[in-house]
C-alpha positions as CSV (number, residue, x, y, z in Angstrom):
1,M,-39.1,-15.9,-10.9
2,P,-39.0,-12.0,-10.7
3,R,-36.3,-10.3,-13.7
4,T,-33.4,-8.7,-12.4
5,T,-32.7,-5.5,-14.3
6,N,-30.6,-3.2,-14.2
7,I,-32.0,0.0,-13.3
8,H,-32.7,3.1,-15.6
9,S,-31.7,7.1,-15.3
10,P,-34.7,9.3,-14.5
11,G,-32.8,11.8,-16.8
12,N,-33.3,14.8,-15.0
13,E,-32.3,17.9,-16.5
14,S,-32.4,20.7,-14.0
15,E,-29.1,19.8,-12.0
16,D,-26.4,17.4,-13.2
17,P,-26.9,14.2,-11.4
18,V,-23.6,13.6,-11.0
19,A,-22.7,16.9,-9.2
20,T,-25.0,16.5,-7.3
21,M,-23.7,12.5,-5.8
22,M,-20.5,14.2,-6.0
23,S,-21.3,16.5,-3.5
24,A,-22.8,13.5,-1.8
25,L,-20.9,11.9,-0.8
26,L,-17.3,13.2,0.3
27,P,-19.8,13.1,4.0
28,L,-18.9,9.2,2.9
29,H,-14.9,9.9,3.4
30,R,-15.4,11.3,6.7
31,A,-16.7,9.0,8.8
32,V,-14.8,7.8,11.4
33,T,-16.9,4.5,12.1
34,I,-19.1,2.2,10.6
35,E,-22.1,3.3,12.2
36,W,-21.7,6.8,10.2
37,L,-20.5,5.7,7.3
38,V,-23.6,3.7,7.3
39,D,-25.1,7.3,8.1
40,A,-23.4,8.9,5.7
41,A,-24.4,6.2,2.5
42,A,-28.0,6.7,3.7
43,T,-27.8,10.2,4.1
44,A,-26.1,10.3,0.1
45,A,-28.7,7.6,-1.4
46,E,-30.8,10.3,-0.5
47,R,-29.8,12.9,-1.6
48,G,-28.1,11.4,-5.0
49,L,-31.1,8.5,-5.5
50,G,-33.7,9.9,-4.9
51,A,-34.0,6.6,-2.8
52,P,-36.0,6.7,1.1
53,F,-34.7,4.2,2.8
54,A,-31.0,2.5,2.3
55,L,-29.6,-0.6,3.8
56,V,-25.6,-0.9,4.5
57,Y,-24.9,-4.9,5.1
58,F,-21.0,-6.0,5.9
59,E,-19.5,-9.5,5.4
60,G,-18.9,-10.5,9.0
61,Q,-16.5,-13.8,9.9
62,D,-18.8,-16.2,9.1
63,G,-19.1,-14.7,5.2
64,R,-22.8,-13.6,5.7
65,L,-24.1,-10.2,5.2
66,E,-24.9,-8.5,8.1
67,Y,-27.1,-5.2,8.0
68,R,-25.6,-2.4,10.1
69,A,-27.7,0.6,11.8
70,P,-26.7,4.1,11.2
71,A,-25.6,5.9,13.6
72,S,-28.1,9.4,13.9
73,D,-31.6,9.0,15.6
74,L,-32.7,10.5,12.2
75,R,-31.3,8.0,9.7
76,R,-32.8,5.6,12.7
77,R,-36.2,6.9,12.7
78,S,-36.2,6.7,9.1
79,L,-35.6,3.5,9.0
80,Q,-38.2,3.1,12.0
81,R,-40.8,3.1,9.4
82,L,-39.1,0.5,7.3
83,T,-39.4,-1.7,10.0
84,D,-42.3,-1.0,11.4
85,A,-44.0,-1.6,7.6
86,F,-42.2,-4.9,7.3
87,G,-42.3,-6.1,11.3
88,A,-40.3,-9.4,11.6
89,R,-40.4,-10.0,8.1
90,L,-37.1,-7.4,7.3
91,R,-34.6,-9.7,7.5
92,P,-31.0,-8.8,9.3
93,R,-29.3,-10.6,6.6
94,L,-29.0,-10.6,2.4
95,D,-29.0,-14.5,2.0
96,A,-28.7,-15.5,-1.4
97,A,-30.5,-18.7,-0.5
98,H,-33.1,-16.0,-0.2
99,S,-34.6,-16.3,-4.2
100,P,-32.8,-16.5,-7.3
101,A,-33.6,-13.0,-8.8
102,L,-31.2,-12.0,-5.4
103,A,-29.0,-14.1,-5.5
104,E,-28.4,-12.9,-9.4
105,A,-27.8,-9.7,-8.3
106,L,-25.8,-10.2,-5.1
107,E,-23.6,-11.8,-7.2
108,G,-23.5,-9.3,-10.4
109,P,-20.7,-7.2,-10.8
110,A,-22.9,-4.0,-11.5
111,A,-26.1,-2.8,-9.7
112,A,-29.5,-4.5,-10.1
113,T,-33.0,-4.3,-9.9
114,I,-35.2,-6.9,-8.4
115,D,-38.8,-7.1,-6.6
116,P,-39.6,-5.4,-3.1
117,A,-40.7,-9.4,-2.1
118,E,-37.4,-10.8,-3.2
119,L,-35.7,-9.0,-0.3
120,F,-39.3,-8.8,2.4
121,A,-41.2,-12.1,3.8
122,G,-44.3,-12.6,4.0
123,P,-48.2,-11.3,2.7
124,V,-47.3,-7.8,4.4
125,A,-44.9,-7.2,2.0
126,A,-47.4,-6.0,-1.2
127,T,-49.1,-3.7,1.5
128,A,-45.9,-2.5,3.4
129,V,-44.3,-1.5,-0.3
130,A,-47.5,0.3,-1.6
131,A,-47.5,1.9,1.9
132,L,-44.6,2.9,1.2
133,G,-44.0,3.8,-2.5
134,L,-41.7,1.3,-2.7
135,T,-41.2,0.3,-6.8
136,R,-38.3,-2.1,-6.6
137,V,-34.7,-2.6,-4.4
138,A,-31.8,-2.0,-5.7
139,I,-28.7,-4.5,-5.4
140,A,-25.5,-2.5,-5.6
141,P,-22.2,-5.2,-4.0
142,L,-19.9,-3.4,-2.5
143,D,-16.7,-4.9,-4.1
144,T,-12.9,-4.0,-3.9
145,A,-9.8,-4.8,-5.2
146,G,-12.4,-7.9,-6.8
147,E,-13.5,-8.9,-2.9
148,R,-17.1,-8.4,-1.5
149,I,-16.9,-6.9,1.4
150,G,-20.7,-6.1,1.6
151,A,-23.8,-5.1,-1.0
152,L,-26.3,-2.2,-0.6
153,A,-30.1,-2.5,-0.9
154,L,-31.5,0.6,-1.9
155,M,-35.3,1.5,-1.2
156,L,-36.4,3.2,-4.3
157,S,-39.9,5.1,-5.3
158,G,-38.2,5.7,-9.4
159,D,-36.2,5.2,-11.7
160,V,-32.5,5.6,-10.7
161,D,-29.1,5.8,-13.1
162,D,-27.1,2.5,-12.2
163,A,-24.1,4.3,-13.2
164,L,-25.0,6.6,-10.0
165,V,-25.7,3.7,-7.8
166,K,-22.3,1.8,-8.8
167,L,-20.6,5.2,-7.9
168,L,-22.4,5.2,-4.2
169,A,-21.6,1.7,-3.9
170,D,-17.8,2.3,-5.1
171,H,-17.4,5.2,-3.1
172,V,-19.0,2.9,0.6
173,A,-16.3,0.1,0.0
174,C,-13.9,2.8,-0.9
175,A,-14.5,4.2,3.2
176,A,-15.2,1.0,4.7
177,V,-11.9,-0.7,3.1
178,N,-9.9,2.8,4.8
179,L,-11.3,2.5,7.2
180,R,-11.4,-0.9,8.4
181,N,-7.4,0.1,7.5
182,A,-7.6,3.9,9.9
183,Q,-9.2,1.2,13.0
184,A,-6.1,-1.1,12.8
185,A,-3.0,1.9,12.7
186,R,-4.6,3.1,15.8
187,E,-5.3,-0.4,17.2
188,Y,-1.7,-1.5,16.5
189,G,0.3,1.7,16.2
190,V,3.3,2.6,14.2
191,T,5.7,0.0,15.9
192,D,8.9,0.3,13.7
193,V,9.9,3.9,14.5
194,V,12.7,3.3,12.2
195,R,10.8,1.9,9.1
196,S,7.5,3.7,10.4
197,V,5.4,0.5,9.8
198,F,3.6,-1.8,11.3
199,D,6.0,-4.7,12.6
200,A,6.1,-8.2,12.1
201,T,3.8,-8.8,14.8
202,K,1.4,-6.6,13.4
203,L,1.9,-7.5,9.6
204,E,1.8,-11.5,10.5
205,T,-1.8,-10.7,12.2
206,D,-2.5,-9.4,8.9
207,L,-0.9,-12.3,6.7
208,Q,-3.3,-15.0,8.9
209,R,-6.3,-12.9,7.9
210,E,-5.7,-13.0,4.7
211,L,-4.6,-16.2,3.9
212,T,-7.6,-17.6,6.2
213,R,-10.3,-15.0,3.7
214,A,-7.9,-17.2,0.8
215,A,-9.0,-20.2,2.0
216,R,-12.6,-19.8,2.6
217,F,-13.3,-18.3,-0.9
218,K,-10.7,-20.5,-2.4
219,R,-9.0,-17.5,-4.4
220,E,-4.4,-16.9,-3.4
221,V,-3.1,-14.5,-1.6
222,S,1.4,-13.8,-1.7
223,I,3.9,-11.8,-0.6
224,V,7.2,-10.5,-1.5
225,V,10.0,-10.3,1.5
226,I,12.7,-7.5,1.1
227,E,16.0,-7.5,2.9
228,A,18.9,-5.4,3.1
229,T,21.7,-7.6,3.6
230,N,24.7,-5.4,4.6
231,L,22.9,-3.0,6.5
232,R,24.9,-4.8,9.7
233,L,28.1,-3.2,7.5
234,L,26.5,0.0,6.9
235,R,25.9,1.1,9.7
236,E,29.2,0.7,11.3
237,Q,30.5,2.4,8.5
238,F,28.2,5.5,8.1
239,G,26.0,5.3,11.6
240,R,22.8,4.6,12.5
241,F,21.2,8.0,11.2
242,L,22.0,7.5,7.9
243,T,21.6,4.5,7.4
244,D,17.9,4.1,9.2
245,R,16.9,6.8,7.0
246,L,18.3,4.5,3.7
247,L,15.8,2.1,5.1
248,Q,13.4,4.3,5.4
249,R,13.6,5.3,1.8
250,L,13.9,2.1,0.7
251,G,10.0,1.5,2.8
252,E,9.3,4.7,0.9
253,S,9.9,3.3,-2.6
254,L,8.1,0.6,-1.9
255,A,5.0,1.7,-0.7
256,Q,5.2,4.2,-4.5
257,N,4.8,1.1,-6.3
258,A,2.5,-1.3,-4.6
259,R,-1.1,-1.2,-5.5
260,D,-3.4,0.1,-2.5
261,I,-4.3,-2.9,-1.6
262,D,-1.0,-3.4,-0.2
263,V,-0.4,-3.7,3.1
264,I,3.2,-3.4,3.9
265,G,5.2,-4.2,7.2
266,A,9.0,-5.1,8.6
267,Y,10.5,-8.3,8.1
268,K,13.3,-8.7,10.7
269,D,16.0,-6.3,11.1
270,G,16.0,-4.4,7.8
271,G,13.2,-5.4,5.2
272,Y,9.4,-5.4,4.5
273,T,7.2,-7.7,3.8
274,M,4.5,-7.0,1.5
275,I,1.3,-8.3,1.3
276,L,-0.4,-8.9,-2.5
277,A,-4.0,-9.9,-1.8
278,E,-5.4,-12.0,-5.4
279,A,-1.9,-13.1,-6.2
280,Q,-1.0,-15.4,-7.9
281,L,2.8,-16.7,-8.1
282,E,4.2,-15.3,-11.4
283,G,1.9,-12.2,-10.1
284,A,4.4,-11.7,-6.6
285,A,7.8,-13.0,-8.3
286,A,6.9,-10.7,-10.9
287,A,6.0,-7.4,-8.5
288,A,9.2,-8.6,-6.7
289,R,11.2,-7.7,-9.9
290,R,9.5,-4.7,-10.2
291,L,9.5,-3.3,-6.7
292,L,13.7,-5.3,-6.7
293,A,14.5,-2.6,-9.7
294,S,12.6,0.7,-8.0
295,A,14.6,-0.6,-4.3
296,Q,18.3,-0.7,-6.1
297,E,17.6,3.0,-7.2
298,V,16.9,4.3,-3.2
299,R,19.5,7.1,-2.6
300,L,19.5,9.5,0.9
301,D,18.2,13.2,-0.5
302,G,20.6,15.3,-1.7
303,R,23.9,14.6,-2.1
304,P,25.1,11.3,-3.0
305,V,27.4,9.0,0.0
306,P,29.4,6.8,-2.0
307,G,29.4,2.9,-0.6
308,L,25.7,4.4,1.4
309,E,24.3,1.6,-0.3
310,L,21.7,-1.2,0.6
311,H,22.3,-5.0,-1.0
312,L,19.3,-6.2,-1.6
313,V,17.6,-9.8,-2.5
314,A,13.8,-10.5,-2.8
315,G,11.7,-13.2,-2.4
316,W,8.3,-14.3,-2.5
317,A,5.1,-17.0,-2.2
318,T,2.2,-18.5,-2.7
319,C,-0.8,-19.8,-0.9
320,P,-2.0,-22.3,-1.1
321,A,1.0,-23.1,-3.5
322,D,3.8,-22.6,-0.8
323,G,1.1,-23.3,1.9
324,A,-1.6,-22.6,4.5
325,T,0.3,-20.9,7.4
326,T,2.0,-17.9,8.2
327,D,5.8,-20.0,9.0
328,A,5.2,-21.8,5.4
329,V,5.1,-18.8,3.6
330,F,8.0,-17.1,4.8
331,A,9.7,-20.1,4.4
332,A,9.0,-20.3,1.3
333,A,9.9,-16.7,0.4
334,E,13.2,-16.7,2.4
335,R,14.4,-20.0,-0.1
336,R,13.7,-17.9,-2.8
337,M,15.4,-14.8,-1.3
338,Y,18.9,-17.8,-1.1
339,D,18.4,-19.0,-3.7
340,P,20.7,-18.5,-7.3
341,D,17.7,-20.1,-9.2
342,A,14.9,-18.1,-8.0
343,Q,17.3,-14.5,-7.2
344,A,18.2,-15.1,-10.9
345,Q,14.5,-14.6,-12.4
346,V,14.5,-10.4,-9.9
347,A,18.1,-9.3,-11.1
């Protein structure tokens, strides 16, 4: 069995390889579709690593790693050379079942190399590898917040620095998540005008997707719900404009204290829900304490208005401990929101 090994640096002293790679990475974050992101990733691999071919795979709904084609004709023609060399034996999926070495590379936290024969099937592989001048294949998992969303397969004709391969993979993963979130924003829009966040329907859709993913990978996902209980009284006393502005400041405070991967949406008329990926029940309770503590300090800009303060309660829940459906986790969060013992934990 071919042994999976780490990638070593070529030691090119004529230029700074990190600076070259950072420059090559910039177009990744300007991509407007997955196809253009794949295109930019292939260009960055060629410029920053000297990799003549780069295959990008993203995880589908069934958990399989599916190959995604680049957008530009130039990159398509480049990959056509690879396809012509390997013919039908170029696998469209990256499957750990193909070989133990590939499985080890996909499961590892860092970039690793495998023999090209582990990725391509059939006797034509050796001939094609020699004709293209390839020496190895670098496999770099695309991970974000501990979740695998895809993988890179870089066809190499020499040694490269494993840290630069990991840097490329991290940027591709980050750009892919940002692109996915931006696409969701374009599809759904900012539908709660007062709070400038996704409405409860969109938030519930996102939560259902996270619950499905958590069940598939045997992981946990949590929510924290924070609600203002005196919103109606504040609107009667101070008017809708000032009260809604204070509610917006609450959302801004929550966003500032959230992780990049957390999702914030509206909750009923006067609150917010935050989806906490990869958070256990204890972590959700701790997040509720932290968020509530910062939210208690929310005030309007400028001179304070006496009495214009939000009275807040917080609840939290975790899947699967509190249930496996959106209704179940919201019900559990609401029970804790009005449970004196639970509120004592966040006081």
